[in-house]
Structures are given as C-alpha cells and as structure tokens.
C-alpha positions in Angstrom: -9.8 5.1 11.5 -9.4 7.4 8.4 -9.9 6.1 5.0 -9.8 7.6 1.3 -13.0 7.3 -0.8 -13.1 8.2 -4.6 -15.8 10.4 -5.8 -16.2 11.1 -9.4 -16.8 14.7 -10.4 -18.9 15.6 -13.7 -17.7 19.2 -14.7 -18.9 21.0 -17.7 -16.0 21.6 -20.4 -15.8 25.4 -18.8 -15.5 24.2 -15.5 -13.1 21.7 -16.5 -11.0 24.3 -17.9 -10.9 26.2 -14.6 -10.0 23.1 -12.5 -6.9 22.1 -15.0 -5.7 26.0 -14.8 -6.1 26.0 -11.2 -4.4 22.7 -10.7 -1.6 23.8 -13.0 -0.7 27.1 -11.5 -0.9 25.5 -7.8 1.8 22.9 -8.8 3.9 25.6 -10.3 4.0 27.4 -7.3 4.5 24.2 -5.1 7.6 23.6 -7.8 8.9 27.1 -7.1 8.8 26.8 -3.6 10.3 23.3 -3.5 13.2 24.7 -5.2 14.0 27.4 -2.5 13.0 24.7 0.4 15.5 22.7 -1.1 18.3 25.6 -1.2 17.6 26.2 2.5 17.2 22.7 3.5 14.0 23.9 4.8 11.0 21.4 5.6 8.8 23.7 8.1 5.6 24.9 6.5 5.2 27.9 8.8 8.9 29.0 8.1 8.2 28.8 4.3 5.0 30.5 5.0 6.7 33.4 6.5 9.5 33.8 3.7 7.4 33.3 0.6 3.9 33.7 1.1 3.7 37.4 -0.4 6.0 36.2 -3.3 3.8 33.0 -4.0 0.7 35.1 -4.1 2.1 38.0 -6.3 3.9 35.7 -8.7 1.2 32.9 -8.9 -2.1 35.0 -8.3 -3.4 32.4 -6.0 -5.8 32.5 -3.6 -4.4 33.2 -0.1 -5.5 29.7 1.0 -4.0 27.9 -2.0 -0.7 29.7 -1.2 -1.0 28.4 2.5 -1.6 24.8 0.9 1.6 25.0 -1.3 3.8 25.3 1.7 2.1 22.5 3.4 2.5 20.2 0.2 6.2 21.0 0.1 7.1 20.6 3.8 5.3 17.2 3.5 7.2 16.4 0.6 10.6 17.4 2.2 10.0 15.5 5.7 10.4 12.4 3.8 13.7 13.2 2.5 15.4 16.4 2.5 18.4 15.0 0.5 16.7 14.8 -2.7 15.2 17.7 -4.6 11.4 17.4 -4.9 9.5 18.5 -8.3 5.8 18.8 -8.8 4.1 17.4 -12.0 1.8 20.1 -13.8 -1.1 17.7 -13.0 -0.3 16.4 -9.5 -3.0 16.1 -7.3 -4.2 19.5 -5.4 -5.3 19.4 -2.0 -8.6 21.2 -1.1 -9.6 22.0 2.7 -12.8 23.7 4.5 -11.8 26.9 3.0 -12.0 25.8 -0.7 -14.3 23.0 -0.5 -18.2 22.8 0.6 -20.1 19.8 -0.2 -23.8 20.7 -1.1 -26.3 17.6 0.0 -23.7 15.6 -1.1 -25.0 15.7 -4.7 -22.9 18.7 -5.6 -19.7 20.3 -4.5 -18.4 23.7 -4.4 -14.9 24.2 -5.4 -12.4 27.5 -5.3 -10.8 28.0 -8.7 -8.7 31.1 -9.9 -11.9 32.0 -12.1 -14.2 32.0 -8.9 -16.1 29.5 -7.4 -17.9 26.6 -9.2 -20.4 24.0 -8.4 -19.8 20.6 -9.9 -22.0 17.4 -9.9 -20.7 14.4 -8.3 -21.5 10.6 -8.9 -20.4 7.7 -6.7 -20.9 4.1 -6.0 -23.1 2.4 -3.1 -20.3 2.1 -0.8 -18.9 5.7 -1.2 -22.4 6.9 -0.6 -22.8 5.1 2.7 -19.4 6.5 4.1 -20.5 10.2 3.2 -21.9 10.7 6.5 -18.5 10.5 7.9 -16.7 12.4 5.1 -14.3 15.3 6.6 -14.0 18.8 4.7 -10.7 17.9 3.2 -10.0 16.2 -0.1 -7.5 16.0 -3.0 -8.5 16.8 -6.6 -7.2 14.3 -9.3 -7.2 14.4 -12.7 -6.9 10.9 -14.3 -4.7 10.0 -17.4 -8.1 9.6 -19.2 -9.1 13.1 -18.3 -11.8 12.3 -15.8 -12.0 14.3 -12.6 -12.1 12.8 -9.1 -12.1 13.7 -5.3 -10.2 11.6 -3.1 -12.1 12.6 0.1 -10.9 11.8 3.7 -13.4 9.9 5.8 -13.1 9.3 9.3 -15.2 6.9 11.3 -14.9 4.7 14.6 -14.0 1.2 14.0 -15.9 -1.8 15.1 -15.3 -2.7 18.9 -12.3 -5.1 18.9 -13.6 -8.9 19.8 -11.1 -10.9 21.8 -11.7 -14.2 20.0 -11.3 -17.7 21.5 -10.1 -19.0 18.0 -8.1 -17.9 15.0 -8.2 -18.5 11.3 -4.8 -19.2 10.3 -3.8 -18.0 6.8 -1.0 -19.3 4.8 0.2 -16.9 2.0 1.8 -18.5 -1.1 2.2 -18.3 -5.1 0.3 -21.7 -6.1 -2.3 -20.6 -3.7 -2.5 -17.0 -2.9 -4.0 -17.7 0.4 -5.0 -21.0 2.3 -7.0 -21.2 5.6 -6.9 -23.6 8.6 -10.4 -24.6 7.6 -9.0 -26.2 4.4 -10.3 -23.6 1.9 -7.6 -22.5 -0.8 -7.8 -19.4 -2.7 -5.9 -20.4 -6.0 -3.3 -18.3 -7.6 -3.7 -19.8 -11.1 -5.5 -16.8 -12.8 -2.8 -14.6 -11.2 0.1 -16.7 -12.6 -1.5 -16.7 -15.9 -1.6 -12.9 -16.0 1.7 -12.5 -14.7 3.4 -14.7 -16.9 1.4 -13.0 -19.9 2.5 -9.6 -18.6 6.0 -10.6 -18.3 6.4 -12.3 -21.8 4.7 -9.1 -23.5 7.1 -6.8 -21.6 10.2 -8.6 -22.6 9.1 -8.5 -26.2 8.2 -5.0 -26.0 11.5 -4.2 -24.3 13.3 -6.0 -26.9 11.7 -4.2 -29.9 12.2 -0.9 -28.1 16.0 -1.3 -27.7 16.1 -2.3 -31.5 14.1 0.5 -32.7 16.1 3.5 -34.3 13.2 5.8 -34.4 12.9 8.1 -31.2 9.0 8.1 -31.8 8.9 4.5 -32.0 10.7 3.8 -28.6 8.7 6.5 -27.0 5.5 4.8 -28.1 6.5 1.4 -26.9 7.6 2.7 -23.6 4.2 4.4 -23.3 2.7 1.2 -23.9 4.9 -0.7 -21.3 3.6 2.1 -18.9 0.0 1.3 -19.6 0.7 -2.5 -19.2 2.4 -1.9 -15.8 -0.7 0.2 -14.8 -3.0 -2.4 -15.6 -1.0 -5.2 -14.1 -1.0 -3.0 -10.9 -4.7 -2.5 -11.0 -5.4 -6.3 -11.2 -3.1 -7.2 -8.4 -4.8 -4.5 -6.5 -8.3 -5.7 -7.2 -7.7 -9.3 -6.6 -5.9 -8.4 -3.3 -8.9 -6.4 -2.2 -11.3 -9.1 -3.3 -9.4 -11.8 -1.3 -8.8 -9.9 1.9 -12.6 -8.9 2.3 -13.4 -12.6 1.8 -11.1 -13.6 4.5 -12.0 -10.7 6.8 -15.8 -11.7 6.5 -15.0 -15.4 7.0 -13.2 -14.6 10.3 -15.7 -12.0 11.5 -18.8 -14.5 10.8 -17.3 -17.2 12.8 -16.1 -14.9 15.7 -12.5 -15.8 15.2 -9.3 -13.9 15.0 -6.9 -13.9 12.0 -3.3 -15.5 12.2 -0.5 -14.3 9.7 3.0 -15.2 9.3 5.2 -12.5 10.2 7.3 -12.4 6.9 9.2 -9.2 7.2 12.4 -9.6 5.3 12.0 -12.8 4.1 13.1 -11.8 0.5 16.5 -10.7 2.0 17.0 -14.2 4.1 16.0 -16.7 1.8 17.6 -17.2 -1.6 15.4 -18.3 -4.4 16.3 -20.3 -7.7 16.1 -18.4 -10.8 12.8 -19.4 -12.0 11.0 -18.8 -8.6 12.5 -15.0 -8.3 10.5 -13.5 -10.9 6.9 -15.3 -9.3 8.1 -14.0 -6.0 8.6 -10.4 -7.0 5.6 -10.5 -9.1 2.7 -10.5 -6.7 2.1 -7.9 -3.8 1.9 -10.0 -0.2 2.6 -7.1 1.6 -0.2 -5.5 0.0 -2.5 -8.3 0.7 -1.5 -8.2 4.2 -2.1 -4.6 4.6 -5.5 -5.2 3.1 -6.4 -7.7 5.6 -5.2 -5.5 8.6 -7.0 -2.3 7.8 -10.3 -4.3 6.9 -9.8 -6.6 9.9 -9.4 -3.4 12.0 -12.5 -1.8 10.8 -14.5 -4.9 11.3 -13.3 -5.5 14.7 -11.3 -8.6 14.2 -8.0 -9.1 15.7 -4.9 -9.8 13.6 -2.0 -11.6 15.2 1.4 -12.1 13.4 3.5 -15.5 14.4 6.8 -16.6 13.9 6.8 -18.4 10.6 9.8 -20.6 11.4 9.1 -24.5 10.5 5.3 -23.9 9.7 5.6 -25.7 6.4 7.9 -28.5 8.1 6.0 -28.9 11.4 3.2 -31.7 11.3 -0.1 -30.0 12.6 -1.0 -33.4 14.2 1.9 -34.4 16.3 4.3 -31.5 16.2 7.4 -33.3 14.5 9.7 -31.0 12.5 11.4 -32.3 9.8 12.4 -31.3 6.3 11.4 -34.3 4.5 7.9 -34.1 5.9 7.5 -31.7 2.9 7.4 -33.7 0.0 6.7 -31.2 -2.7 4.9 -27.8 -3.1 1.6 -29.4 -2.2 2.2 -32.6 -0.4 2.7 -33.2 3.2 3.6 -36.4 4.9 5.0 -36.9 8.5 7.8 -39.1 8.9 6.8 -39.9 12.4 3.2 -40.2 12.4 2.2 -40.6 9.0 -0.4 -37.6 8.9 -1.2 -36.5 5.3 -2.5 -33.2 4.1 -2.0 -30.6 1.5 1.1 -28.8 2.3 -0.5 -25.3 2.5 -3.5 -26.7 4.8 -1.1 -28.1 7.3 1.1 -24.9 7.3 -2.2 -22.7 8.1 -3.2 -25.1 10.9 0.5 -24.6 12.3 -0.2 -20.6 12.0 -3.6 -21.1 13.9 -2.0 -23.2 16.4 0.9 -20.7 17.2 -1.7 -17.7 17.6 -3.3 -19.8 20.0 -0.3 -20.7 21.8 0.5 -16.8 22.0 -2.9 -16.0 23.2 -2.8 -18.9 26.2 0.8 -17.5 27.1 -0.6 -14.0 27.5 -3.4 -15.0 29.7 -1.3 -17.7 31.5 -3.3 -20.8 30.5 -1.8 -24.3 29.2 -0.3 -23.7 25.7 -0.9 -27.7 24.8 -4.7 -27.3 25.3 -4.8 -24.1 23.4 -3.2 -25.3 20.3 -5.2 -28.5 20.3 
C-alpha cells in the first residue's frame, strides 16, 4: 500500500532561494508545455518529450531529468480532462525522482537545483521516522504559504494480513453524533457543529462586508481572510476525521472484528433535506471519514464491509419490525411491535452490524438468522 508522509526541510536562506527559483522555473516550463499540449489535444508524456524536449531545455535552462518530469506532470494533468486548459501556479509542487533526490541517513536530503546540488537538513515526527525504512526515491517538493518547505515522500509497505472476522463493529455515521457503534459508544458532533456554525456565521458576515466595500483593496483583503478561514475549517475537519477513524479501527482490531458501514453513495441526491439541514449535511466531510476508515483498516488488516442503508433507522434491532413511527425523534427509538427502546443511532448501528453478519453468512452458506443474532 502506498502512502505519503510529510517531512519538513530546514534550508538556509541561500538554499531556500535556490529551491524557490528552481520551483518557479519548473512550473513555468510546465505551463508552457501545457499550452502546447492543449492545442494538440495531447496527453502522452512520450509524445510531448519527443516534440518539446530540446525546446524546454533551451528556453528554460532546466536539467535533462527536470525537463522529462515536466512532460509527466502535464500528461497526468490532461489525462483527467483534456477539454480544459491546464495552468500551473509558479509555486505549485515540484516532483523529485531518484535522479534528483537522495537521502543521507534520513537526516539530510540532497536535492538538485538550477544552482547545483544542495544538502538540506530534515526534521520529522515519530510516525514519519517509523516509516522511513519504506520510503521510496520519489517525493514532491512543497512550499507552504507560511514559507516553510516540505517533502511529501512516497512510502510503500506491506499491509497487515487481512483477518476474516466472526463479528463486525457496526458504525452509524450522523450529524448529532459523528459516529455511533454497535457497542453503544457515541462520538458526539457537538464540537463540530459549534465550529461549523461559527465559521458559517463569520463567512456570511465577511461576505456581506465584501459586497458593500467600495475599495478594491478592502474586498481583496476580506476575501483573503475568507480563504484563510476556509483552510482552517478544512484542517479541523481533516484532523477530527483522522482521530475518529483511527479510534474506530483500533477498537475493531483490538476485538478482532471487521467494520460495517452503510453504503451512502448518492444519498444527497436521493434524499431531500429541509433548508436548516442542508448546511449541516454539506458542512461535514462524511466521505472523507469513510475513506480514512477504509485505508487505516486496510493497513491494520481489518475487513471493511459496506451494507445497504435501507431502513436501518426504522428497523428494530430486536424483533426486525420496520415502521417509520418507530423513530420517535433524532435520538429516540421505540418499536411499535415489541416495545424495544434504545438510542436511535445505537439501534441503527446494531442493524448495520446485523446486515454485515448476514452478508458473511450468505457468502459461507450459513443460516442468516443465527448469524445476525
């Protein structure tokens, strides 16, 4: 499985200047090649190499391997969509392969620049240090907005062998509770909702001020602040999803269980939400959380099974009775047939677990009723 780890570089002032000049020259060359590739509707790196290699080297004075990487960058961008012209920002990330990058005892890294090779010190956390034994000779050089330099290094290592579980941890994703498992543990979304409301209120206020501002500089300054707030909110979402997904995967691994999730693909298109609910539904990255759970589970050897979400919130986990009236409110569930009462999200998580067990039993030809019990 391939992953990416972030390694901070500590270049001197002269080294940072050399890296900056190399990055800007490389992206200028990519932009030049991208314009000609768009005119020819060409997305093949080898064809671009044949047509423009000597021109790129002569016009931008790049190293031979850097020139080759410009064609790979442009071809990869146009393979996604050839109908739209691609442009490269001056400070977009720059790839480094084994010809341009060399690690020195994982304390320093040697990088090729337009001014020659430079040796830059590296600093990293415990997790990054534990993964360095699997690092490959490929990385992307990134300059952050605050001026700090990073290498996004590719790591490839074997995943833990998958375990065929006898049981599953059912997980119901929601808004009031970001995740509720079939053991009855709920992970509240109160802090998330508080941050979302705060960001939304500030965003609306700033947008109103920007619309009324007559000074172009004032509007530009306000929009920059809006972008900063959006980045902070996205970072908060990502961090929360990372922490929660890690906790759920560890819980399943420690109890030798798989993870069962609802297959919610296209749910926003199939369900109409009330106006107050729309901002809440769009304000959290549920798909990102599912992706984090999936790749962390794969690395840990935990099986993830997706089940049909139909009636999981209306079905009684005890007797199986399905009725819309069973769901009294967002948090209350009371079966109209057997009288079973539970938190609505816990009841849904138990139904998700039961469906995963039924799928497993069906694949092995076992009685489904016993499996879901």
